[in-house]
C-alpha positions in Angstrom: 44.8 -53.4 146.4 48.3 -53.6 145.1 49.4 -57.1 144.2 52.3 -58.0 146.5 53.9 -60.0 143.7 54.3 -56.8 141.7 56.3 -55.0 144.4 59.6 -56.8 143.8 59.4 -56.1 140.1 58.6 -52.4 140.7 61.4 -52.1 143.2 63.8 -53.7 140.7 62.7 -51.3 137.9 63.0 -48.3 140.2 66.5 -49.4 141.2 67.4 -49.8 137.5 66.1 -46.3 136.8 68.2 -44.9 139.6 71.3 -46.7 138.5 70.7 -45.6 134.9 70.2 -42.0 136.0 73.4 -42.2 138.1 75.3 -43.7 135.1 74.1 -40.8 132.9 75.1 -38.3 135.5 78.6 -39.9 135.8 78.9 -39.9 132.0 77.9 -36.3 131.8 80.4 -35.4 134.6 83.2 -37.3 132.9 82.5 -35.6 129.5 82.5 -32.2 131.2 85.8 -32.9 132.9 87.2 -33.9 129.6 86.0 -30.7 128.0 87.5 -28.7 130.8 90.9 -30.4 130.5 90.9 -29.9 126.7 90.2 -26.2 127.3 93.1 -26.1 129.8 95.5 -27.7 127.3 94.5 -25.1 124.7 95.2 -22.3 127.1 98.5 -23.8 128.0 99.4 -24.2 124.3 98.7 -20.5 123.7 100.8 -19.6 126.7 103.7 -21.8 125.5 103.5 -20.3 122.0 103.5 -16.8 123.4 106.6 -17.5 125.5 108.3 -19.3 122.6 108.7 -22.5 124.6 110.5 -25.4 122.8 108.7 -28.8 122.7 106.3 -28.0 125.6 104.5 -30.9 127.3 101.4 -30.6 129.5 99.8 -32.7 132.3 96.4 -31.5 133.5 93.8 -32.7 136.0 90.4 -31.1 136.5 88.8 -31.1 140.0 85.1 -30.3 140.5 84.3 -27.7 143.2 80.7 -28.8 143.5 78.2 -31.6 142.8 78.4 -33.5 139.5 76.7 -31.6 136.6 73.5 -33.0 135.1 73.2 -34.1 131.5 73.3 -31.1 129.1 71.2 -31.6 126.0 72.4 -28.3 124.3 76.2 -28.8 124.7 78.5 -27.6 127.4 80.6 -24.5 126.9 83.9 -24.1 128.8 85.7 -20.8 129.4 88.8 -19.8 131.5 88.4 -17.7 134.6 91.9 -17.5 135.8 95.0 -19.1 134.3 97.7 -17.2 136.0 98.7 -19.9 138.5 99.4 -23.2 136.7 98.9 -25.2 139.9 95.4 -23.7 140.3 93.9 -22.7 137.0 90.1 -22.0 137.2 87.6 -22.7 134.5 83.8 -22.6 134.3 81.6 -25.1 132.4 78.1 -23.8 131.4 75.0 -25.5 130.1 72.7 -23.0 128.4 68.9 -22.8 128.6 66.3 -22.4 131.3 67.3 -25.7 133.0 71.0 -25.1 132.5 73.7 -25.0 135.0 77.1 -23.5 135.8 80.0 -25.2 137.5 83.5 -24.1 138.3 86.5 -26.4 138.1 90.1 -26.1 139.3 92.7 -27.5 137.0 96.1 -28.5 138.3 98.6 -28.2 135.4 102.2 -29.3 135.1 104.3 -27.9 132.2 107.7 -29.0 131.0 109.8 -27.7 128.0 113.3 -27.5 126.7 114.7 -24.3 128.4 117.9 -22.5 128.8 120.1 -23.7 131.7 123.4 -22.4 133.0 126.1 -24.8 131.8 128.5 -23.6 134.5 128.8 -21.0 137.3 128.4 -17.5 135.8 129.5 -14.5 137.9 127.3 -11.4 138.0 128.0 -9.0 135.1 129.4 -11.6 132.8 127.9 -11.6 129.3 126.5 -15.0 128.4 128.3 -16.9 125.6 127.1 -20.0 123.8 129.3 -22.1 126.0 127.6 -20.8 129.1 124.1 -22.1 128.1 122.5 -25.5 127.6 119.0 -26.4 126.4 117.4 -29.0 128.6 113.9 -30.3 129.5 112.7 -29.2 132.9 109.5 -28.8 134.8 108.7 -25.1 134.6 105.3 -25.1 136.2 106.7 -22.6 138.8 109.0 -20.7 136.4 106.8 -18.5 134.3 109.6 -16.6 132.7 111.8 -19.5 131.7 113.6 -19.0 128.3 113.6 -21.3 125.4 114.7 -18.8 122.7 118.4 -18.6 123.1 118.6 -15.4 121.0 117.1 -13.7 124.0 120.4 -14.1 125.7 122.4 -12.4 122.9 124.5 -9.6 124.5 122.8 -10.1 127.9 124.7 -10.4 131.2 124.0 -12.1 134.4 122.2 -9.8 136.8 123.6 -11.8 139.7 125.7 -14.9 140.2 124.2 -18.0 138.6 125.1 -21.5 139.5 125.6 -24.3 136.9 122.3 -26.2 136.4 120.1 -23.2 137.2 117.2 -22.5 134.9 117.8 -19.1 133.3 114.9 -16.7 133.8 114.1 -13.2 132.3 114.7 -11.6 135.7 118.2 -13.0 135.8 119.3 -11.0 132.7 120.8 -7.6 132.5 121.5 -5.6 129.4 125.0 -4.3 130.1 125.9 -0.7 129.5 127.9 -0.7 126.2 128.3 3.0 126.2 129.0 5.3 129.1 128.5 9.1 129.3 131.5 10.9 128.0 132.7 7.8 126.0 134.2 8.3 122.6 131.9 6.4 120.1 132.0 5.5 116.5 128.9 6.7 114.6 128.2 4.4 111.7 125.5 5.2 109.1 124.7 2.7 106.3 122.5 2.9 103.2 122.5 0.0 100.8 126.2 -0.6 100.0 127.4 2.8 101.3 128.8 3.2 104.8 129.8 6.5 106.5 131.4 6.7 109.9 132.3 9.6 112.2 133.7 9.9 115.7 131.5 11.4 118.4 131.0 11.7 122.2 128.2 10.0 124.1 126.1 12.4 126.2 124.1 9.6 127.8 124.8 6.0 128.9 123.1 3.2 127.1 122.7 -0.6 126.7 122.3 -2.3 123.3 119.3 -0.9 121.5 119.0 2.2 123.7 118.6 5.6 122.0 120.8 8.3 123.4 122.3 11.7 122.6 125.6 11.8 120.8 127.7 14.9 119.8 129.3 14.2 116.4 132.6 15.6 115.2 130.9 18.7 113.7 129.6 19.6 117.2 126.0 18.7 116.3 123.9 16.6 118.7 122.0 13.7 117.2 119.9 10.8 118.4 121.7 7.5 118.1 121.0 3.9 118.8 123.6 1.7 120.5 124.6 -1.2 118.3 127.6 -2.5 120.2 130.4 -1.6 122.6 131.4 2.0 121.7 129.4 1.9 118.4 126.1 3.7 117.5 124.0 4.4 114.5 121.8 7.4 113.8 118.3 6.7 115.1 116.7 9.0 112.5 118.4 7.6 109.4 121.8 8.0 107.8 121.3 11.7 106.9 121.1 12.6 110.5 124.8 11.9 111.0 125.6 15.5 110.2 122.3 17.2 111.3 121.8 19.2 114.4 119.2 18.5 117.1 
């Protein structure tokens, strides 16, 4: 017959065991959350580097979508599932082995960086000048195509009217047509210290960097790249300035 005096001690030991197991589970859950948030920061850093963001800062918070994970003796691996929506990034944490587990987490991320902002009202079609743009820190969590590299704006025009203070985005930019069909253009070919130029006629319209057909003064049609307003260069090298197509 079980000694009744032992029961309180057994109950206390059992309670301690339950509390210790709960504490271990909480610790395992906290560690897994930390690993998931670290993986989210790494993914955001790669995204920021790819977009050329200046001085990016991140805030992340992982949320479990199931019960707390158990202790994993072999080490937890974390991988991204979907990082397209910063407000709802998805990651999976996996514990390998026969007794392993797999849990999904939602990570809510907030990203800020120094990005291009309209310094003043800019009408549609106006080419941005340095005076039209500021670099300011803003929350861009919902602005995936924000611009930090101001060289992206070189020679670009506003696709639509922009108000002062608006964050500039890639879809707001328009490469203006610097050459129209039928325009007289100057064909400039350079090689080392030698420059040769010739007049021609554009047979196609084009923005900066576009390759179009140009008829030179000899009547030959060449492929030329737009370098500025009314100016092109041979797309196939300096020798093509007098070649026929």
